[in-house]
C-alpha positions as CSV (number, residue, x, y, z in Angstrom):
1,X,86.6,100.5,115.9
2,X,86.1,97.8,113.2
3,X,86.5,98.5,109.5
4,X,85.3,95.9,107.0
5,X,85.9,95.4,103.3
6,X,88.6,95.6,102.5
7,X,113.2,101.3,119.0
8,X,113.8,105.1,120.3
9,X,112.3,106.9,117.3
10,X,113.7,110.3,117.8
11,X,115.1,112.3,114.8
12,X,113.7,113.3,111.5
13,X,114.0,110.0,109.7
14,X,111.7,107.1,109.8
15,X,111.6,103.6,108.3
16,X,109.3,100.7,108.0
17,X,109.4,97.3,106.5
18,X,106.8,96.5,103.8
19,X,105.8,93.1,102.6
20,X,104.6,92.7,99.0
21,X,102.7,89.5,98.2
22,X,100.7,88.4,95.2
23,X,97.2,87.6,96.4
24,X,95.0,84.9,94.9
25,X,91.4,84.7,96.1
26,X,89.1,81.8,95.3
27,X,85.4,81.8,96.2
28,X,83.3,78.6,96.3
29,X,79.6,78.7,95.8
30,X,77.3,76.2,97.6
31,X,73.6,75.8,98.4
32,X,72.4,77.8,101.4
33,X,72.5,75.7,104.6
34,X,72.6,76.1,108.4
35,X,76.0,77.3,109.4
36,X,77.3,74.8,111.9
37,X,80.7,75.3,113.7
38,X,83.6,74.0,111.6
39,X,85.6,71.2,113.3
40,X,88.8,72.4,114.9
41,X,91.9,70.9,113.1
42,X,95.5,70.9,114.3
43,X,96.5,72.8,111.2
44,X,93.4,74.5,109.8
45,X,93.2,75.7,106.2
46,X,92.9,79.3,107.3
47,X,96.2,79.3,109.1
48,X,98.7,82.0,108.1
49,X,101.2,80.3,105.7
50,X,104.5,79.4,107.3
51,X,106.6,81.6,105.1
52,X,104.2,84.6,105.6
53,X,104.4,84.1,109.4
54,X,108.2,84.3,109.3
55,X,108.1,87.5,107.2
56,X,105.5,89.1,109.4
57,X,107.5,88.4,112.5
58,X,110.7,89.7,110.9
59,X,108.7,92.9,110.2
60,X,108.0,93.3,114.0
61,X,104.3,92.4,113.7
62,X,102.2,90.4,116.2
63,X,101.3,87.0,114.7
64,X,99.2,84.2,116.2
65,X,99.1,81.0,114.2
66,X,96.7,79.0,116.4
67,X,93.0,78.1,115.7
68,X,92.1,81.8,115.3
69,X,95.0,83.3,113.3
70,X,95.6,87.0,113.1
71,X,98.3,89.6,112.2
72,X,98.5,92.9,114.1
73,X,100.6,96.0,114.3
74,X,101.1,98.9,116.8
75,X,101.8,102.3,115.4
76,X,102.5,105.6,117.2
77,X,101.3,109.2,117.0
78,X,102.1,112.3,119.0
79,X,99.8,112.7,122.0
80,X,98.2,116.0,123.3
81,X,101.4,116.7,125.3
82,X,105.1,116.0,124.8
83,X,105.0,113.3,127.4
84,X,102.1,111.4,125.9
85,X,101.9,109.1,122.9
86,X,98.9,107.6,121.1
87,X,99.2,103.9,120.2
88,X,97.0,102.6,117.4
89,X,96.6,98.8,117.6
90,X,95.3,97.4,114.3
91,X,94.5,93.7,113.8
92,X,93.8,91.8,110.6
93,X,91.5,88.8,110.4
94,X,90.1,86.8,107.6
95,X,86.4,86.0,107.6
96,X,87.3,82.3,107.3
97,X,88.8,82.4,110.7
98,X,85.4,83.0,112.4
99,X,82.2,80.9,112.7
100,X,79.2,82.4,111.0
101,X,75.5,81.8,111.9
102,X,72.2,82.7,110.2
103,X,70.6,85.9,111.5
104,X,67.5,86.8,109.5
105,X,68.6,87.5,106.0
106,X,72.4,87.8,106.9
107,X,75.3,85.7,108.1
108,X,76.8,86.9,111.4
109,X,80.0,86.1,113.3
110,X,80.9,87.5,116.8
111,X,84.3,87.9,118.2
112,X,85.9,89.3,121.4
113,X,89.1,91.3,121.7
114,X,91.0,92.1,125.0
115,X,94.0,94.4,125.1
116,X,96.1,94.7,128.2
117,X,99.0,97.3,128.3
118,X,101.4,96.8,131.2
119,X,104.4,98.7,132.4
120,X,106.5,96.4,134.6
121,X,103.8,94.6,136.6
122,X,101.2,97.4,136.6
123,X,98.2,97.4,134.2
124,X,98.2,100.8,132.4
125,X,95.3,100.2,130.1
126,X,92.8,97.3,129.7
127,X,90.2,97.2,126.9
128,X,87.5,94.6,126.2
129,X,85.5,94.9,123.0
130,X,82.8,92.7,121.4
131,X,82.6,93.0,117.6
132,X,80.1,91.7,115.0
133,X,80.8,90.8,111.3
134,X,77.8,90.7,109.0
135,X,77.9,89.4,105.4
136,X,75.2,88.5,102.9
137,X,76.5,85.4,101.2
138,X,78.2,82.1,102.1
139,X,81.2,82.7,99.8
140,X,81.9,85.9,101.8
141,X,82.3,83.8,105.0
142,X,85.1,81.8,103.3
143,X,87.3,84.8,102.4
144,X,90.9,84.1,103.2
145,X,92.1,87.7,102.6
146,X,92.3,90.6,105.0
147,X,88.6,91.0,105.2
148,X,88.3,92.3,108.8
149,X,90.3,95.1,110.4
150,X,89.9,95.9,114.1
151,X,91.4,99.1,115.5
152,X,91.8,100.5,119.0
153,X,93.5,103.7,120.2
154,X,95.4,103.8,123.5
155,X,97.3,106.6,125.2
156,X,100.5,106.1,127.3
157,X,103.6,107.9,128.5
158,X,106.8,107.1,126.6
159,X,108.6,104.0,128.0
160,X,108.8,100.3,127.7
161,X,105.6,98.3,127.8
162,X,104.2,94.9,127.1
163,X,100.9,94.5,125.2
164,X,98.9,91.3,125.6
165,X,96.3,90.6,123.0
166,X,93.5,88.0,123.3
167,X,91.0,87.2,120.5
168,X,88.1,84.8,120.9
169,X,85.4,83.5,118.6
170,X,82.3,83.9,120.8
171,X,80.5,80.8,119.3
172,X,83.4,78.3,119.2
173,X,86.4,77.5,121.4
174,X,88.7,79.2,118.9
175,X,91.1,81.4,120.8
176,X,94.4,83.2,120.1
177,X,96.8,85.1,122.3
178,X,100.1,86.9,121.7
179,X,102.3,89.4,123.7
180,X,104.6,92.1,122.4
181,X,107.3,94.0,124.3
182,X,107.9,97.4,122.7
183,X,109.1,100.9,123.4
184,X,106.5,103.7,123.2
185,X,108.5,106.6,121.7
186,X,108.4,110.3,122.7
187,X,107.5,112.1,119.5
188,X,109.2,115.5,119.9
189,X,108.7,118.7,117.9
190,X,110.4,119.3,115.6
191,X,110.3,115.8,114.2
192,X,108.4,113.1,112.3
193,X,106.0,110.3,113.1
194,X,105.3,107.2,111.2
195,X,105.5,106.1,108.4
196,X,102.3,104.1,108.8
197,X,100.9,101.8,106.0
198,X,97.2,102.7,105.5
199,X,94.3,102.0,103.3
200,X,92.8,105.5,103.8
201,X,93.2,108.5,106.1
202,X,91.7,112.0,106.6
203,X,94.6,113.2,108.7
204,X,94.5,115.1,112.0
205,X,94.1,118.8,112.9
206,X,95.8,118.7,116.3
207,X,98.0,116.5,118.5
208,X,96.1,114.2,120.8
209,X,93.1,113.8,118.4
210,X,92.3,110.2,117.5
211,X,93.8,109.3,114.1
212,X,91.1,109.1,111.4
213,X,92.4,106.3,109.3
214,X,92.0,102.7,108.3
215,X,95.4,101.0,108.9
216,X,97.0,98.3,106.8
217,X,98.1,96.1,109.7
218,X,100.1,93.6,107.6
219,X,101.9,96.2,105.5
220,X,101.2,94.2,102.4
221,X,99.6,94.8,99.1
222,X,98.5,93.0,95.9
223,X,99.6,94.0,92.5
224,X,96.2,95.7,91.8
225,X,96.3,98.1,94.8
226,X,98.0,101.3,95.5
227,X,100.4,101.3,98.4
228,X,99.9,104.2,100.8
229,X,101.9,105.5,103.7
230,X,100.8,108.2,106.2
231,X,103.5,110.5,107.8
232,X,103.0,113.3,110.3
233,X,105.3,116.2,110.9
234,X,105.5,118.0,114.2
235,X,106.6,121.6,114.5
236,X,108.3,121.7,111.1
237,X,108.4,124.8,109.0
238,X,105.8,125.3,106.2
239,X,107.1,123.8,103.0
240,X,109.5,121.4,104.7
241,X,110.0,118.6,102.1
242,X,109.9,115.0,103.0
243,X,111.9,112.6,100.9
244,X,110.7,109.0,100.9
245,X,112.1,105.9,99.2
246,X,111.7,102.2,99.1
247,X,114.7,99.9,99.1
248,X,114.9,96.1,99.0
249,X,117.0,93.9,101.3
250,X,120.1,94.7,99.2
251,X,119.5,98.4,99.6
252,X,118.6,98.7,95.9
253,X,116.2,101.7,95.5
254,X,112.9,100.6,94.1
255,X,110.9,103.9,94.3
256,X,111.3,107.5,95.6
257,X,109.2,110.6,95.9
258,X,109.2,114.0,97.7
259,X,106.3,115.9,99.2
260,X,105.9,119.2,101.0
261,X,104.3,119.6,104.4
262,X,101.7,122.3,105.1
263,X,102.1,124.9,107.8
264,X,101.1,124.2,111.4
265,X,102.2,122.4,114.6
266,X,100.9,119.2,113.0
267,X,100.9,118.5,109.3
268,X,100.7,115.3,107.4
269,X,101.3,113.8,103.9
270,X,100.4,110.6,102.2
271,X,102.8,108.9,99.9
272,X,101.1,106.7,97.3
273,X,102.8,104.2,95.1
274,X,100.8,103.1,92.0
275,X,100.2,99.4,91.2
276,X,102.8,97.5,89.3
277,X,105.8,99.7,90.4
278,X,107.1,97.4,93.1
279,X,108.4,93.8,92.5
280,X,107.4,90.8,94.6
281,X,109.3,90.6,97.9
282,X,110.2,92.6,101.0
283,X,111.2,96.3,101.1
284,X,111.9,99.0,103.6
285,X,110.1,102.4,103.5
286,X,112.4,105.3,104.5
287,X,111.4,109.0,105.0
288,X,113.3,112.0,106.2
289,X,112.9,115.8,106.3
290,X,115.1,117.5,103.7
291,X,116.9,120.7,104.5
292,X,115.4,120.9,108.0
293,X,118.8,121.6,109.6
294,X,119.2,124.6,107.2
295,X,115.9,126.2,108.2
296,X,116.3,130.1,108.4
297,X,119.9,130.1,106.9
298,X,120.3,131.9,103.5
299,X,121.4,129.6,100.8
300,X,124.2,132.0,99.9
301,X,125.8,131.3,103.3
302,X,125.7,127.5,103.1
303,X,128.6,125.6,101.5
304,X,128.1,121.9,100.7
305,X,131.2,119.7,100.4
306,X,131.1,116.1,99.2
307,X,134.1,113.9,99.7
308,X,133.8,110.8,97.5
309,X,135.7,107.7,98.4
310,X,137.4,109.2,101.5
311,X,139.1,106.0,102.8
312,X,142.1,103.9,101.9
313,X,141.2,100.7,100.1
314,X,139.3,99.4,97.1
315,X,136.3,101.5,96.0
316,X,134.5,98.7,94.2
317,X,131.4,99.1,96.4
318,X,131.1,102.9,96.3
319,X,127.6,104.2,95.8
320,X,127.2,105.3,92.1
321,X,126.8,109.0,91.8
322,X,123.7,108.5,89.5
323,X,121.9,106.9,92.5
324,X,122.2,109.9,94.8
325,X,122.7,112.9,92.4
326,X,119.1,114.0,92.5
327,X,119.0,113.9,96.4
328,X,122.3,115.9,96.6
329,X,120.8,118.5,94.3
330,X,117.9,119.1,96.8
331,X,120.4,120.6,99.4
332,X,119.8,124.3,99.6
333,X,123.5,125.4,99.4
334,X,124.8,128.1,97.0
335,X,127.9,129.5,98.7
């Protein structure tokens, strides 16, 4: 599926690294002409910037910096049965990375994607897909931003796999390849999946159904856009509250919110962060179920004890109470 325009993971806590970049887009106008293949350069102008490549790789993303640069992610969803997991491969390309040709009243580029999922030496899944990008103006062909998103859903049993990705421009020699070794988790109930950075999502009604979403493969945003994260809960009680927060590399909290899950074997929420809230830089998104361990226990029978600074030595680095007080007050304990 293509959208245009635009390590074990058990437990009830999830985290994800998010990159925040300021995006500048410049469009150049030029007279209409026949679109000839652009010459291949050792360091093409559409190459992913060096600093960005380092950040993307630190975030665990797949990055190719050759003649057809792309950034891709693999996210996981619960499958139809406890021993199956859905993998959503999402790849980000810029229009500028492809060669466009005239086709009637439009400009068209064709590219080819191959995905090979292996366990040890055995091929588990192999997918080949031809895709077409159609735009109406020459400036659109020169876009450097995330203008193309390719998505593919795969199914696999939990375990360690390698995923090999090959991308080709079908009208030039431009070619890219990258391989990722990753663990496909078993998403048990009760538990959480995600968090997954998205542009939009309609959620799912049942396990095993293909996710109806447009992923944000790079996990990045500009200052003008909302940041959205999709989180699924499996087998959690109705009203279970999910507490999410974003922290920077120094664990300074930048944002937090709490949302409640609906009832059902599968329920989902979307955390949305409005533009201008987050500073430039890297951050980690963390989410966990609040009070899940106390499910079914009356509050009057729960005693909550906090021991502050319970070790011998200087306490100059203790977490300030003001930073955690609101979270502590969410614990359902009245004994």
